[in-house]
N, C-alpha and C positions, 0 to 999 in steps of 0.2 A: 721705412721703421726706422724712426730713431735711434741711435746707436748705444745713446746710455739708456735710454728704456729698453733697449731689445736686450742688452748683456743684463739690467738688473731684474726682470721676467726669465731671462735662462736661468741666471742663478739661483732664483727663487724655487725654480723648476727641479734644477738638480741638487739642491740641497733639500730638498721636501724629505719631509719621513713619515708624513701622516697627509690624510687629505684634509683634514682639517686647515693643515698650514697654507692650503690653497685656496679652498670654497668654504671656510668656517665650519661654523658646528651643521653637522652633517643633518641631526633630528630635526634642525628647524626651516629645512629645506621643500619645496615640493619639488616633483622630478623636471616642471619648466623653468624652477628658479635655479637648480643644480644648473641645468644645462643654459641657461643662460650665460653662471657664470662661466662654464666650459666655451662656450662662445668668445667669450670677451676673452679668454686667456688664448685662445685658439688665433684669435685675431692679430694678437700680439706676437706671438712666435712663429706661425704657418710659413713652412718655406717659399710660399709664393708671395709671400708681403714681406720676405726678406732676401731676395735673390744675392744680395753682396754676404748673408752668414747661411748660405746653403746647407754646410754639413750640421752648424750647431744648431739651424733652426729645425733639421731634420732629428736631432737629437732631444732638443727640447719638446717637441708636437708628440713623439712618441713616448715622451716622461709624460705628458699631459696626458695622453690619450690612457695610458696605465691607470693613474690617477684618479680619472674620470671614470672607470670603470668599477677601481673599488671603492669609489663615491657612491656609484647606483646600487653597489648589492650592500653597502651600509645604510643606504636610504632605504632599501627595500626591508632589510633587518629592522631598521628603527620604528618601520611603518606595519609594521605585522609577520616579518618572516619572506622569506623566498621560496619558490614552487620551480620543483625540478620536476620532469616526469621521462619516466625509462620506458620501455615498450613493458618493462612486467609493473610498474608502481609509479603513484603519486605522490611525491612529498613535500610537505610544508614543513619548512622549519620554524626554529624557534628564535633562535639566536647562532652567533658565531660565539661559540663557547671558547674554544681555543684556536689560538695561531701557530702553528708549524714553521719549520724552515721554510717549506714548499708550499704549504696547503693552509688554508682556512677550514675549520672542524666545527660543521654545524649539527645542531641536535635535531631529529625530526621522531615520527613514529608512522608504523604499516602495523595497521591492526592496531593489537597493544604493544607489541615490539619496538623497545626504543633502539634507534638506531644514529649511526652516526655518516656524515656524509663528507670523504674528504674531497673538498673541492681547491683542483689545482691553482694558485697564483697567475702563474706564467704558461702560455701553451708551449713556452719552449722546453718544459720540463714535463710533458705528456710520457714522453720515453719511461720516466721513472714510477711515472704511477700506473704503466701499463706492466713496467717489472713487477710491482707488487701483484697486480691482479694477477699475473703468469705464476707468480710464487704460490701465492696463497691458493689459488684453485687446483696446484699440482699437492701443494701439501694436504688439502680437505680430501684430495683424490686419494693421495697414496696413505693416507694415516687413516682412514674414513673408522676401521672398527679398532685402533690402538688408542688406550687411555691415555694415551700424551697428547693426543689432540687439545689435551683440556689446555697446554702450553702455549696456543695460539689462537689468533682473534678469528672471531668467525665472520668469515666474507662471505659477503650477502650478492652482490653485482656491481657490475662495472659498467658506467654507458658514457655519453659522450654528448654535451651540449655547445651551442654558439653562444657569444655573449653579444652584448650591444653591436660590437665591431665587426662580428665575425667572425671569431677568433675561434676554435673548436678547443673545448677542454674535456677532459676526462674525468670524472668522479667515480669513486671507488666508494662504499655503501659497507662498511661495517658494523657487525651488533653492538650497544653501547655498554661497556663494561665497567657500567656505573658505578656498580660496589667494590671494583678496584680501584687502589690508591699509586700513584706514579713513585717509581722506586725516589727521584729526585725528591720527591714532599718527605720522603723519610730522612733522606740525607739534611732536607734543610733545619730539620726539625731537632734533628741530633747532630750538628755540625760536629763535635767530637768525637762521632762515631759511636757507636751500638754495641754489643756483645758481642763475639764473635760466637756464642753461641746461638744468636738469636740471626745473627748473617748467614748463619750456615742454610736454614732451610731457603733462603733467598736466592742463595750462589746454586742450589741444588737444583733449583727449578731453573733457573736459568743455562748450568751445564747440560740440564735433562734437554732442556728447548734446542740447543743448539747441539747437540748430538744427533739428535734426529734430521734437524737442520743440515749436517752435512752429510747424512747417509742416504738424502735426496740430491745430494751434490750442487748444494746450495750454499754461500757460506752469505751469512745477514747482513753486514758490511756495516751495521751501525750500531754497536753494544753499546749503549750510552743511557744516563741514569732514566731520562724521560720515556726509552722504549720499552723500561721492564716493568709491568701493573703485577701489585699483589694485592691478594685475599689476607686480609689480616684477620677473619674470623677462621677460614678453611686452611689456610698458609699455600694457597694454588698461587703460580704465578704465571704470567701471558707475556712474551715477548711480540712487541708492537712494531710497528711501520717498517714495512717491508719496501719501502720505495728506492731501499740503496742497496737490495739484492742482487747477489750476481752468482752465477755458474762459477765453480771451481775453478781458478785459473786464471779467469776475467779479472778485467782493474776496475774497481771501483769507480763509476762516474761521479759523485758528487759525496761531499762530506756537512756535517753542521757544524758551522763555524763557532758558534757558542761552545761545543765541545771538541775542538781541534786538539784539545791536548791530551784525548784517550785515543786516539788514533795511531796507529802503529808507524815505523818509517814506512815501509813499502803500499801502503795506503798514500801517504802525503805525498811521496816519490813516484806516485803512479805506477809502481810493480804489479805485479799477479795477485790478486787476494786466494788466498788456502784457509782450513780450519783453524792455523794459526792466527791467521788474525782476528778470527772473534776472538780466540781463547784471550790474547792478548788483551783486548779490550774489557774481557769479562773480569780480567784480573785487574784492571784497572776501576771497573766499577764495586769489584769488592774491595782493593786498597782503599776508594773513595770512603766506604763505606763503615771502614774501620778507622775513620779518621787520620789517613794517610794526605798527602798531598800531590793531587793529579799533576800540579804542575810541575814537579819537580821528581815526581816517581819516587817521592818518599814514601816507606812505608811507617806506619807510626811505632812507635816503641814500645805501645802497649799491644802488640799484634803478637801472638805467640810464635815461638821460632818456628814449629812447625809450617806453621801457615806462610809466614814471610818466608821461608824457603821454597815454600811453592808459588808463590808471588813472584817471585825474583828467578824462580824458572820459567815462568809465563810472559814475563817481564825482557826477556832478551832481544837486545835489537834484530837479530839474525833472525828471519822466521822458521828456519831449519833446524835450528837449535832448542826451540820453545816445545814443549808438548804437543803432538799433532793429534791426537786423537780425546776427542771430549768425553768419553766413557771412561776411557783408563784417567782422565784427569778426575770424572766425578769420583771411581772408587778409591783412589789416592787421597782425594778428600773425605770420603769417608772414613776411611782408616786412621786419619788424623783426628778426624773428630771423635772416635771410638777412643783412642789414648788420651785425647784431653778430658772428654767429658763424659764418658762412658756410653751407656744404650741411649738411643735416640728417644726424646720425650718430647711432647707437644709443651711448649713455652710460649704462652698468652704474649701475644706483643701490640702496642696501643701507640697511637699519636699522640 
């Protein structure tokens, strides 16, 4: 293989950020034409054809396989959805509705129930999907008769599938909470922040979910804006995405790069996670919701002083100096709200 030709194809593969950069518009392909494109690129970078660049060729070929698998999924979706079978159900998806840090989220139905299939993009992250299924099974088992189970996603099942290359992926199936709005959408709609009295019920739901989580011996590990869903009609809230969950005292294995600034030092330094870890992140969420700057951990000057003091206590760098118990923090927050705004009352909120 010509060195310049190999280097060009290698660079193209290593810099690719989408399937279209390698295969063109996916929807215009047939399965055979897509496979033909794959084979042409494979001829150029396969290790057997590039003995002088064995290491780089291996690297490039693995990238090519990854993007081809992604392209096959996108093509199937464009042609009418994907089909997944577990022991209990057959799921036919409509489209990729959302792309998370680790997964593609597909909408589907079983009977008349709308569900979401979380399909891990890379098999090496199967352990994170397993962590989510184990955590949600524990939550549903332990909180069956507890009204606060409403703050958690409804887990349906988890199963494994093999892709075209023979790699095994874990798929988690959850109820589609289509009536809920991600907190990140509220933050984007109100970049200057919302009134503290409106943020209050949102933060209350988050603290209640965390308190139950910690009672079960778990740390959520990724309390960031996309992972809190809110029902603007009845003011319920759900804490989602349990892929990062660990037992108290264990290290969190991965983070969301997009929201790195929401994580406390112990996570970034790969130290043990405790309830104070989730509390720090919850405080960062409230800081941002009230118009603060998460990149500087700067609280908005419009924030009432008692809430500012509470946030500062939760954002201390040393975990042992922060509040350790979410229910105690919840009670402190209620006292502050009582002093600032009087008795609780329902405040309509809309985007």
